[in-house]
N, C-alpha and C positions, 0 to 999 in steps of 0.2 A: 683628554684631560678629564679626571675622574671626579664627577660632581656629587658622587653619592647614589647616583641611578642604578638600580639593579636591574639585569636582564634576567627575565624568567621564561623559561622555554615551556610552551604549552601547545594547546591546539584547540580550534573552534569545533563547537559541535552544534552549530547552527543549521547543518546539513549533514547528509552521510559522508561527504568527503574527508572530513576531519583533517582540515588544513593545518599545518604546522604554523605556530604563532611565536613570535618574540614579544613578550610584554616588558615596557620600561616602566620600572616602579622606583619612585622616590619618596621615602619617608612614609611608606605604606600608602601612597597615591598613585594609581595608574595615570601616567603621562601619556603613553600612546601605546599602540600595538602595530606591528608589521608583520609579514609573512616572513616566516623562517626559509631562507634560501637553500638550506640542506634538507628540508622536508621533501620527500618523494612526491607527495600528493599534488603539492602547489607551487613548490620551487621558487618561494619567495612571494607569491602573489596572495591577495586576500580580495574577497568579493566586499560589497559595501556593509553587510552584515557585520562581518568580522571587525572591519575598520571602525565601525560605530560602537565598539566595546565600551569606550570611555562613557559615552552619553548613554548608554543602557544601564550601566552600574550606578551612576550618579544622577539618574532620573529623579526629579523631585516628586513625581507622581505614582512612584513604586509604593506598594503596600508596605506600612512600616511596623505594624505590630498586629498579633493575633486579636480577634474581635468576636464578640457574640451577639446575636439577635435579641432585643429585648422587647420588640413588638410583634404581633401576629403576622404571618405570612400573609401576603395581600395588601399590607399596609404600605402606602408609597415611601414611608421612611421605616426602614427596619429597626431604628434605634440602636445603631452600632455602639458597643461599649468596648473599650480597650480592656483586654484580659492578659494574663500571663500565659506562657507556654504551657506551664504545668496545667493550670486550669483548662486550657484548649484540649491538650491531649486526654487528659483524665476525662473529660466530658465525651469526647470521641470514644474512648476506650469502653467507658460505661454504656454509652448507647450501643455500641457494637455487641457487647455481651448480653445486653438486654433483648436486642433483636434475634440474636442467634438462640437464646433460650426460649423465646417465645414462637418464633416463626422458622426456625432453623437457619444454618449458615447460608443457605442458597438465597435468602431474603435480603443479603446484603451485597451490595454491587462495588467492585473496584474498578473505578474510570480513570483511564491514563491518557496522556496526550500522545502525540505521534512518536514513534520511535525511529522516524526517519527525518531529523530535522530539529530536535529539541534535546534537552538533556535527559529526557526519558529514554533516550537510545541507550543510556547506561543504567541509570537506577531502576528501570522497569522490571529488571529480573528480581530485584529484592522486593519490590511491591509484589510481584508474582508470587513470590515465597510466602509474603505474608497472607495473601489470599488464600494459598494453598493449606497453610497451616490453620488458617480460620475455618476451612472446609468448604469454601464457596466455589462452585465451577463458574461462577459468573464474574468474568474479568474482561475489560474490553476497551475499545477505543474506536479508531476510524480505519482499521485494516481493510474493511469490506469496500470501501471507497478509494483506497490508495494503493495497497500492494498484494490484493488477495490472491491472485493467480501467478503473481511474479514470484513471491518468496513467502508469504504469510496465508497459507502454508505452501502456496505453490500449486503445482498439479500433480501430486502424489499418485493418483490412480493411473496416470498416463506416463508421467516420467519418472516417479520414484523419487522426487526432488524435495520432499517435505522440509520446509524451513531453510532450503538452499536458495541461493539467489545466483541470476545470470553472471557469468564471468567470462569476460571475451578478450583475447589477446588482440588487442588492435594494431600492434606492431605486425601481426601475420594475416590478419583478415583482409580480403579483397573487396568486400562489400558490407555495407552496414545498414540494416533495415531497422529504423526506429519508428515504433508506434506509440502515440500518445505520451511522448517522452521528450519535454523540451529541455533537454540536457544541458543546453548552453546556459540556462538560467538556474537550473536546480542542482547540477553537479558540474561546475565548471572545470575542476581538474580533469575529469573525464572527458568533457568535450574537448579538451585541449588535446587529448590523445585522438580523439575522432578526427580533429582537423589536421593533425600531424599525418594520420593514415590517408586523409585526401590528398595532401601534398605529395605523398608518394605514389598516388593513383589509384588508391581505394575509391569506391563509389559510395556516396551517402544518400540513401533513399528515406525519406519521412513521409509518414501517413498521419496526417493531422488536419481536421476541418479549418484550423487557424493557421495563417501565415506566421507562425511563431517565430523568434529569432533563430532557432535551430533549423526550422524549415527554410528560412531564408539562406542558410548556408548549403542546402541539399543539392545535390546534382539533379535529383528527381523528387519534387513535392506533389504528393497525391492528396488533394483537398476534397475528400469525400463528404457525403452526406453525414452529419453527426449520427453515431450509432449504428452504421451499417458495415463496420470494419469486418464482420463475419462474412457478409456477401463478398466483399472484396477477397478475402482468404479462400474461400470456397471456389471463386472464379480462378484465382492462381492455381489452385490444386487442379482444376478443370483443365488447364492448359498443360500443365506438367505431366497429367496422366494422358491426355489425348496424344501429345507429342513425345510421349515415352521418355520424359526427362528425369525420370524418378530413378533412385538407386536400388535396382532389383535386388542386388546382393546384399545390401545392407538391410532391406527390408524382409528377405528370408532368414538371415541369420541372426537379427537382433530385436526384431519386432514380432508382434503376434499377428501381422498381416497374412501368413499362410495357414493360421489355425481355422479348421472348419467350423462353420457357425450353422446350427439346425435352422432350417427355415421355419419350423413349426413353433418354436418357442423363443429363438434368439440366443440360445445358450450355446457354448461351445461343445463340439461332439467329443466325448471322452473316448479314450483308447484302452485297450487291454493293458490293465495295469499302468495306465498312465492317463493324467487329466486332460489331454488334448490329442487331436489327431491332425495331420496334415495329408494332402492328397499327393502322392509320390507319382509325379507325371512320367517318369522313367518306367515305372512297373505298372501303372496304370490302377494303383490300389492305395488304400488308406494306410497311414503309417503313424504308430504313436509318437507323442512328443512329451518330455516331462519337465520342463518345456522344449529341451534340446533333441536333437535327433542327429543320427549319423551323418557323415559328410557325403557318403554314397546316396543318400535320399535327395531328390530333386522336387522340393515342394511346389506346388502349383500356386500362383497368386491369384490367378483368374479362373473363370468356369463355375459349372454347376454339376454337382455330382450326388449319387445316391449310394448310400452305405446302410447295409441292413435294412433297406426299405426307407431310409430317412433320407429326405433331400436336404443338402447342405451346400454352402458356398464358402470359399476363403474370405476371410475378414476384409482383404484387401478388394476383392470383387464388390462386396458390399459398399464399402467407402467410394470405390470408382463410381458405382451406381448413383450413390448420394449426390456426388457432384457433377454427375452427367448433365443434368439440367442447367447447371450453374456456369453458363458460358460467360465469356466476357460482356456479350451483348446484352444478356440478362442483368449482369451485374452493372453494366453502364446505366440501365434504367434505375436501378435501385440505389446506386452508390453516387451517381452523378460524374464518375470518373470514366473517362472514354475507353471504349473497348481495346483500341490499339495500345493504349498506356498499360492496360492490365496485361495485355499479351507481352508487351515488351518487357514489363517487370518480371513476368513469370519466367520468361527465357533468360534473362540477365540473372535472375536469382538462382535458377536451377544450374545454369552452366558455369557460373562464376564459382571458383573453388580458392580458398574457402569463403563461404559467406556466413555472416552473423546475423542475429536477430535479437533485439531487446525491446521491452515495453515497460510502461508504468501507469500512473494513475489515470491517464486517458482512456485506458482499456477497462477501468474498474468501475465506470459511472453508467452502465446499461444494463436494461433487464435481460440482455442475452450475453452478458460478459464472461461467463464461464466457458461457454462453448467457443467464443470468438477467441479466447486465450488458447484453447485446445487446437483450434483449426491453426492459429498462427504457429505455435510451437510445433505442430506436426510438419510445418513446411520445413524445418531443419532436419526432421527425421527422414522425411521421404526422400529428400535430395541428397542424403548422406553427409549433411554439414553438422552432424551431431557429435559433440565431445572430440572434436578434432582442434588443433592449434589454429585459432582464428575463427572457428565456427562457434557454434553455441553449446556452452558447457555451464554446469552449475557447480557451486563450490560454497562451502560454509566460510564464515569469517574466521579470522585466526581463532584457534581452539583454547579459549579461556575454559575453565571447569564450569559445567552448568551449575548455577546455584539457584535456579527457579523453584526448586523444592516440589516438583510434581509428585514426588513420592509421598509427600505428605496428605495429598487429596485422598478423600474416601473411595473406596473401590468402586461405588455406585455412581461416581460424580458425573460420567458422561450421559447417563439417563436423566439426571437431574439438571442438565445444563439446558438455559433458555433455547439454544440453538436446537437441540434434540426435541425439546418439548414443541417447538413451533414446526417441526416436521422437515428440518433441513437435515437430510439423512446423509447427505455426503458429508458435511461439517461433523456429525456425529461418528461417522465411520472414521474420519480422520482424526477424532479426538480433539476437536477444536473447542475452546473455551472462550475465545475472543469473537465475539457475535456482533451483528448489526445493533446500532444502539435503538433503533424503532422497535425491537423486541423488548427493550428495557421500559421504554414509554409505555408500550402495550401493558406489560406487567404491572406497572406502577398504577396506571389508570383503571385496568380492567381486574386486576388480581388474578388473571390467567395466564400461564397455567398455575401459578402461585405468585403471591404478593412479593414485590420488592419494597421492602420498608425503609432501606438506609443506603446511603452511598458515600464514599470518599473519592474525591475527585481530585488530581494532582496535576498541574501542567496542562489542562485541557481546556479548550474553547467549548465546553459542553454544551453550551446553549446556541452556538454559531457554526460549529465545525461538522455538524451532522445535518442531513436534509430534514425539512419539516420542522425548523426551529420553533414555531408557534406550538406545535403539540409537545415537543420537548420541553419547553419552559412550562406548559401547563402540567406536565407529568412531575417536573422538578418541584412545582408548587405543591404537589400532593404528598410528596415524600415526608414519612415521620421524621426523618433526619437526613440532613445534607451537610457535609463539610467539604470546603472547596480550598484549595491552596494554589496559589499563583504569584507571578511577580506583580502583575497589575490588577486592578479591580476589573472583573469581567462580568458581562450580562448575567451570568448563572448566580453570581453572588447575591443578585436581588432577592433570591428565594433560599439563600443558604442559611444555616444555623449557626455555623462557625466557619470564620475566614481565617486563613493562614498565610502569612507573607512569606513567599519562598525566595531563596537566594538565587542569583543567576548563576549560570554555568562557571562563569569566570570566578565566582567565589566558593566554588565547589571543589571537591576532591575525587579523583578515581584513577583506575589504571586502564589504559587501553594501549593498541598498537597504532602509533603515529609514524608510518613508514619513514625512515628505516629504523625507528626506535620503539621498544616497548618502554612505556612511560608512565611514571607516577605524575598525573596532573595535579600539582597542588594548587590551592586557591592562590591566585595572583594578587588578590587583596582580601581583607576581612569582609565577611558577610555586613552588608550596610543595615542600618537601622536595627530592627530586631529580626531581620530575615534568618531563616535556616535553609539549608540544603535540603532538597527533597528526600536525599538518602538519610539524613539525620532525623527527619520526621518519621521515616518509616522505622527506623531501628528503635528510636524512642518509643513509638506506639506498640512495637512488638514487644518490648519489656512489659508494658502496662497490660497487655493482653495475656501474659504468662509464656512468652515465647523466647524469653532473653537467652535460654542455652542454645536453640536453635538460630539465633542470630548472634553467635559469637560474644555472647555477654554485652552485647552493644559496642564492641571493639570493631571499628570499620576496619582498621589495618589487619586484623585477623581474618576478616571476610575477604579482602583483597589478596591475602596470602593464600587462602584457598583458591581462587580464581586462577592465580599465578602458578599454582602447583604443577601443572603440565609443563611448564617451562623450567621448573626448578629454580624458581627465583623468588625473592620476597620483596615486599614494598620497600623495605629498608635498603636493599641493594639498588633498586630502582631510583630511590631518592638521593642515594649517594652520588648519582652522576646527573648534572644539571638538565641534560637532554634525555636521560635514560639510558638503557642498554641496547646497543645495536642487535638487531634480530633480522635473520633472514628466513622468511617463511619458506615451507617445502615449495619447490617448484610443482607447479601444475602437472597433475599426471592424467594423461588422457587414456580412454578406453580401458579404464579399470573394470568395466563390466566384463571384458574379455578374459581376465585373470582366472586362472585355474585355481578353484577351491581345493586345498589339500585334503580335506575330508571326503568330499563327494567325487573328486576328479572331473568335476564339470564347470563350466563358467560360472562365475559369481552372479552375473546378470544384474539385474534392476530390482529397486524396492517396490516393485508393483505386484498387483495381485497375481499376475502370470510369470513374474521374473522377467519379462521382456518389456520394451517400450510398447505402448499400447494403443494401436491404431482404432481398435474396437473394444469398447469397456464393457466386459460382461458384468462387472460390479455395478456399474450405472444401471444397467438392464434390470439387475435383480433388485435395485433399489427403487425401480419404478420410472427411470429416466431413460431418455435416448441413449443408446450406446455410441452413436456418432453424432458429430456437430452438425445437426441439420439447421438449416436455415430458419431464423424466426425474427420477424420484424421486431425492433426496439418498441417497448411500450413504455409511456406513450409515444406516439409518432404519427407523422401525417398520413401514413398507410394504416397502422393498427388502430388508430383512434381517430379517425377522420371528423367525428362528431365534434371534437374539441377543438380541431384546428379551423373548423369553420368559424368560431368566434375568436380563436386565438391562432392567428394564421402564420405567425413567425416561429422559427426553431431556436429556443434558447439553449445555449451550450454554455458550460463553465468548467474551470478546472486551471487555467492559465496562472501561474505564480511567478511575478518578476523575482530576480534574484534579492532584491532590497528587503522582501517581506520574509517572515518566517511563519508561514501560513496566516494564522490570525493574528499574529503578534507583530510588534516592533513598529506599527504606525504611529505610536506615540514619540519615537525618537525622531528630533528635528532633521538631523543629517540625512536620515532615511526618508522621512516624509517630504522633503524638499524635492524627491526624486519623483514623486508623484503625490500631489496634495489632495486631489480629489478622486472618488470612486467614478468609474467610468462605464459606459456601456459601448462596445464596439458595434458599429452599424455600418453596412454598406452604403456608399454615397447614393447608389441609384435608389435604393429603398428609402433613405432619408429624403430625398428629393421629393419622391412621391407623397411622403407624409408631410412635407414642408418643414423638416428638422434641419436645422443648422449645428455646425460644430459649437459645443459648449452649452447648447440649449439642454434645460432642466427637463428630463422625461420621466414619465410615470410607466413603470412595467408591471403589468398584471399577468396571472397565470390562474389555471383553472384546478379545481379538485378532480377526482374521477367522475363524479356526477355532472360537472360542468359549472358549478358555482365557482365562486372566486375563492382561490387558495390563500392568495396573499398579494401585496403590492410593495414595490420598492421605488426610491428615487435615486437617480444618477444622472451624470451629465454625458451628453452625447460626444462621441469620438467617431467621425466620419473617417472611413478608411476602405481600402480595396482588399484588406486582408481576411475578410470574411464573405461568404456567398451572400448574394442579396436576399436568400430566403432565411438567414442565419443571424441571430445577434449573439454577441459574446460577452458575458459579464464575469471578470475575475472575483473568486472567493476571498472571504476572510475580512471583509470590510465592516468594522463596527467601532474601532477606537478613534478617539480624537487625538488631538496634539496641541496642549494648552499654550506652549511656547510660541507656536505659529498662529494661534487663535483660531484653531480648528476644532469644533466640538465633536463629542461622540455622536455616532449616527444611529446607534440603538440597534436592536437585534430583530424586531418584528416589523409590523406594518409601517410603511413610511420610512423605514431604515434603508442602508445600502447593503444589507445582508441577503446575498442571493439565495442562500440555503433555507430562506423563509418562503421561497416561492415554489417548493418542491411538495408535492403529495407522496409521502414515503410508502404508499400501499402498491406502487408499482415497483415490483422486486424481481430479481432473477430466481427462479424457483430452486436453484443449486446453491448459489453462494449467499443469496440475500442482499446482494448489491442493488442499490437504488437506482431506478430509471431516471436518470438526471442528464443522459447525454443529448436527448432530442426531445426536450420539453415545449409544450405549446405555450406561446406568450403573445400578448399584444402590447404595443408600445404608442404612446402619444405624448405630445408636448403639453406641458402644463401652463 
């Protein structure tokens, strides 16, 4: 019976899965949502976040109109006054022009939220474009503690995969190694494919200090000491090399493993008319490589040689020497994983064909994170599981036209970026402008290397999503101008000058690929109150800054048409079909590196400095870093900073995100908050017994700064469990928001709150990526 209810086909962007949704709307009001049974990603299912769309849209605590501050910063009451959108955007534009004229464009920072689990995954490219036109190289978020080595930018020096992400054919893989990736809760549709692979016989191995929901499904769970993943991976390489389980043919043909490295300076030995040399074991002499060499050459992978008086070794020999001391017995002492478990994993991984590997933000929370990711990715390379069906491959998303506008940036933008000025040479070499947020706080508070005077932040838990929340809030309070846009009132708004009410993704429009359809996602309901979609805010601000022409004269659909140009489709054509236009993306192509280039007659190779997959990075060496992933204890940690652990004896780890939260959001939604009403600290039962702690007790958690004084303290309720090691406590991140309808108050963001990011001193950093040392932080716990 037709009661006037309209079905609108859409998709949810509360995670990267893009689950298909059918929204039931009557008289402009959302009645309910359900999974689209025809959507390839989710086949009719939805997680709690998607199912709670109605409560998210009609939530009474949403921001309702733009506001401006009328009292000085530092005042407990900002004196918010309701203003029009015109006044809000005019004020922001004038402040941006003023800062640019007085201090230069680099003095203004564009802050975005996560691009993997929020509407920012869509509109950030236009936010990027606005920043590029403005001329600032400073555009950032949380990539350094989320997806840095996986996809933003990845590991281009070693793998040539800049901006690409792991892509695994789970129907063909026979082994799945997941590291720091609770995929069952963060990407349920992908988890379903993994569980299907298990049912047909594939092995699932999970490396995670916490017995997560994903680890609980694993055939093998390795519960290592937080922050010691690198030691585990080096030990796996040790076994693979000792037992000759590596793929020598792949190493000689497609990696720089056979390239000779000078012992005197660590650089590659160049050849006559070629940048590299290998040692031809058949002829007993060096042979030039450009980076390729004829099939009759038999390059040595091991040994030591003298060429024109210069001692040198193949890169693989140096790699083997590096991992030689890293035996499973050594790793057992470091990681807490039994030596025999390590041997067993190495043998299974190396002999199972094909075997796949994937990782996520659990690997991006340590001061040794960059080399950890290198060592992990190289497992696929050395065993020949690279870019084969069911192995580790990398690919881009469906290819919409790039509209980020990097061509508008000034030529000298790399040198002016905060990451370059802070000495992150790898980031500068990779031309990255998304940098760690602690650099922004430093620039605001010290005005070095130059002052940051203004910021526009959209869809970002700016005060709570980055480590050292206390320092970030202090810095934001010193900004000359801060505008913040969000759905809810967030802690950062306490020091903002302008507050903007943003629409939810359900009230916004975009174009995307929701398999099997290219879809125009139209708003399922009108934006509530006076909220605006983030994209509309960006476009309207662009016009006020004089960039109307570069923003399609404010016409969103013209912008979408440009994005769709590679498909030879328009928004109108997509909108004409309720579900969009069926689209079959090209089938994955493997081993494209072996394709012969018509111009050179040689393999196309990889987008790395040598043109091959890199076991040994000469570029890292030239930048002043180790060319190989040598072991380095996480800092802080019980071994690297024992003086801190004497007073703060437990290891604090965080990062777990249940599927009902969107990072730091959604805790105000009643249906979701009922899944977990209170923030918790997971503590081992044996540890709790020694401290006379019981389930549900209110606990005080304290951590130190680098100098041993107290960094911060928070309060949470105890959850006694066997899912963490007795020396480890685990605190999920993102807690600050209350839920008025359930009588639950906001927790705050600083001391006394439940915000775990308040506990970290952000001076512990990875020297290559800038990732903050959060994986193995010292803490002490006591009952109040």
